[in-house]
C-alpha positions, 0 to 999 in steps of 0.5 A: 902567073904561071902555076902548072909544072906542065907549063910550055915555058916551065917545060923549056926552063927545065930542059935548058937547066937539064942539058949542058952546052949549047947557045943557051944558058939557066943562070939561077939567082939575083946575082948571077943575073946581074952579073950577066946584065953587068957584062953585057950577056944578052938575057933572052927571057927571065922567070920569077916568083913574087920575091924579087918585086919585094926588095929594091935590089929585086925592083931594080934587076927587074926594072933593068930587064924590062928596060932591055925588053927581056920577057919576065915570066911570073912563076909561082914559088913552088913552081919556080923551085921545081924547075 
């Protein structure tokens, strides 16, 4: 569980959100990630709070991500919101 806003993963996600263009994009929200997976977009890394595991839709999405061997980083809700 990542609890620090100064964590390298948090800094990497924040930098990705702040810059435009490039090879990577930051997708925010379950729906966008689901649509990207459905479209065959390669997901490189994800960050989630505890919320997705509490719903059937979220559990299905986490299972799909793990099935594609996408790293799923668990973050404190406040830390994730700070990105």
